[in-house]
C-alpha positions as CSV (number, residue, x, y, z in Angstrom):
1,M,-37.3,24.5,24.1
2,V,-38.9,27.9,25.1
3,T,-38.3,29.0,28.7
4,D,-39.5,31.9,30.7
5,A,-36.2,33.7,30.0
6,D,-37.0,33.5,26.3
7,T,-40.4,35.1,26.8
8,D,-39.4,38.1,28.8
9,S,-41.7,40.9,27.8
10,T,-40.5,43.4,30.5
11,A,-38.7,45.7,28.1
12,V,-41.8,46.0,25.8
13,A,-44.2,46.4,28.7
14,E,-42.1,49.2,30.1
15,Q,-42.2,51.1,26.8
16,V,-45.9,50.6,26.0
17,P,-48.0,53.6,27.2
18,I,-50.9,51.5,28.5
19,K,-51.2,50.1,32.0
20,P,-52.5,46.5,32.2
21,P,-55.9,46.0,33.8
22,V,-54.1,44.4,36.8
23,E,-50.8,45.0,38.4
24,Y,-47.8,44.0,36.3
25,S,-46.7,41.4,38.8
26,A,-50.1,39.7,38.3
27,W,-49.3,39.6,34.5
28,M,-45.9,38.2,35.3
29,Q,-47.6,35.4,37.3
30,L,-49.7,34.6,34.3
31,R,-46.7,34.4,31.9
32,P,-45.9,30.7,32.5
33,R,-49.6,29.8,32.0
34,I,-49.8,31.9,28.8
35,T,-46.6,30.2,27.5
36,R,-48.0,26.7,28.3
37,E,-51.3,27.5,26.5
38,L,-49.5,28.8,23.4
39,L,-47.2,25.8,23.3
40,R,-50.2,23.5,23.7
41,L,-51.8,25.2,20.7
42,A,-48.6,25.0,18.8
43,D,-48.3,21.3,19.5
44,A,-51.9,21.0,18.1
45,G,-50.7,22.6,14.9
46,S,-51.8,26.2,15.5
47,L,-48.8,28.6,15.5
48,P,-49.1,31.4,18.1
49,T,-50.7,34.1,16.0
50,G,-53.5,36.5,16.7
51,A,-56.3,33.9,16.7
52,A,-54.3,31.7,19.1
53,L,-53.6,34.6,21.4
54,K,-57.3,35.6,21.5
55,R,-58.2,32.0,22.3
56,V,-55.7,32.0,25.2
57,C,-57.1,35.3,26.4
58,H,-60.7,33.9,26.5
59,C,-59.4,30.7,28.1
60,L,-57.7,32.7,30.9
61,F,-60.4,35.3,31.4
62,G,-63.5,33.6,30.2
63,G,-66.4,35.8,29.2
64,D,-65.0,38.7,31.3
65,C,-62.5,39.6,28.6
66,T,-63.6,42.9,27.2
67,P,-62.1,44.3,23.9
68,R,-60.1,46.7,26.0
69,D,-58.8,43.9,28.3
70,E,-58.1,41.8,25.2
71,T,-56.0,44.6,23.8
72,R,-54.0,44.9,27.0
73,F,-53.6,41.1,27.1
74,L,-52.3,41.2,23.5
75,I,-49.8,43.9,24.4
76,F,-48.4,41.6,27.1
77,A,-48.7,38.3,25.3
78,A,-47.5,39.3,21.7
79,P,-43.8,39.2,22.6
80,I,-44.3,35.8,24.2
81,A,-46.0,34.6,21.0
82,R,-43.2,35.9,18.9
83,K,-40.5,34.1,21.0
84,I,-42.5,30.9,20.8
85,A,-43.1,31.1,17.0
86,I,-39.4,31.8,16.4
87,G,-38.4,29.2,18.9
88,L,-40.4,26.6,17.0
89,A,-38.9,27.5,13.6
90,N,-35.7,26.0,12.2
91,R,-33.0,28.7,12.2
92,G,-32.0,27.8,8.7
93,D,-35.5,28.0,7.3
94,R,-36.4,30.9,5.0
95,I,-39.4,33.1,5.7
96,G,-42.0,32.8,3.0
97,D,-40.6,33.2,-0.5
98,S,-38.0,35.6,0.7
99,D,-34.2,35.1,1.1
100,I,-34.5,36.0,4.8
101,K,-33.6,33.2,7.1
102,V,-35.2,32.8,10.5
103,Q,-31.8,33.3,12.1
104,D,-31.5,36.7,10.4
105,L,-34.9,37.6,11.7
106,V,-34.0,36.6,15.2
107,E,-30.8,38.8,15.2
108,W,-32.7,41.7,13.7
109,L,-35.6,41.5,16.2
110,G,-33.0,41.3,19.0
111,W,-31.4,44.5,17.8
112,L,-34.8,46.1,17.5
113,D,-35.8,45.1,21.0
114,R,-32.7,46.9,22.4
115,F,-32.7,50.0,20.2
116,D,-36.4,50.7,19.4
117,P,-38.7,48.7,21.7
118,M,-41.8,50.7,20.6
119,C,-41.2,49.6,17.0
120,A,-40.6,46.0,18.2
121,A,-44.0,46.3,20.1
122,M,-45.6,47.4,16.8
123,I,-44.2,44.3,15.0
124,D,-45.3,42.0,17.8
125,L,-48.9,43.4,17.8
126,H,-49.2,43.6,14.0
127,Y,-47.5,40.4,12.8
128,F,-47.7,38.1,15.9
129,A,-51.0,39.3,17.5
130,G,-52.7,39.9,14.2
131,L,-53.8,43.5,14.9
132,T,-54.4,45.8,11.9
133,T,-52.3,49.0,11.7
134,K,-55.3,51.0,13.1
135,Q,-55.7,48.5,16.0
136,T,-52.0,48.6,16.7
137,A,-52.0,52.4,16.7
138,A,-55.0,52.5,19.0
139,A,-53.4,49.9,21.4
140,L,-50.2,51.9,21.6
141,R,-52.0,55.2,21.6
142,L,-50.1,56.4,18.5
143,P,-51.3,58.0,15.2
144,P,-51.9,55.3,12.5
145,A,-49.5,57.1,10.2
146,T,-46.7,56.6,12.8
147,V,-47.4,52.9,12.9
148,I,-47.5,52.6,9.1
149,R,-44.3,54.6,8.8
150,D,-42.4,52.6,11.4
151,L,-43.5,49.2,10.1
152,R,-42.5,50.2,6.6
153,F,-39.1,51.5,7.9
154,A,-38.5,48.3,9.8
155,K,-39.3,46.1,6.8
156,A,-37.1,48.2,4.5
157,W,-34.3,48.2,7.0
158,L,-34.4,44.4,7.4
159,Q,-34.4,44.0,3.7
160,T,-31.4,46.3,3.2
161,K,-29.4,44.6,6.0
162,L,-29.9,41.2,4.3
163,I,-29.0,42.2,0.8
C-alpha cells in the first residue's frame, strides 16, 4: 500500500529551480488527492505515467491548466507517480527484458534521491512523467546536453552496479 510517507516529494521540490504556481503548502495539500487519483487510474489498469499524470492535472485544474502550470504540476507529481508505480510492482519482477529487478531499481533510486536529487528529478520527469529530454531540460531550466548526459550516466551507473 502506498502512503503519503512513500510519496514525499519534498527533497526533489527543494532542488528543482522552479517555483510552483501556488505556495508549496498548497501543493502539499493536493498530494493526497493526486495520490488517490493516480491509484484510481492504476486500479483501472493505467500505470501512473505521463498520460495519467496529465489526466490528473486536468482533472484537478480543469481548463485552467496552462502548459507552464502543467509542467510545474509534473515536477511536483512525477516523484509521486514513481513511488506509486514502484509500489505496485512485485519486488522480484524484472524490468523489461533486462536482468534488473524492481528491488534493485528501488535501492538505486533511493541512493540517487539522497546523493543527486536533480538527476532523480530528471529520471522522474523523463521516465515517469513522460517528458522528452528537451522538455525535461526546459522544466528544470538546464541545457538539454546536461539532461542527456546525466540520464546516460545514471543508466550506465545502474547497469554497472547490477553486473
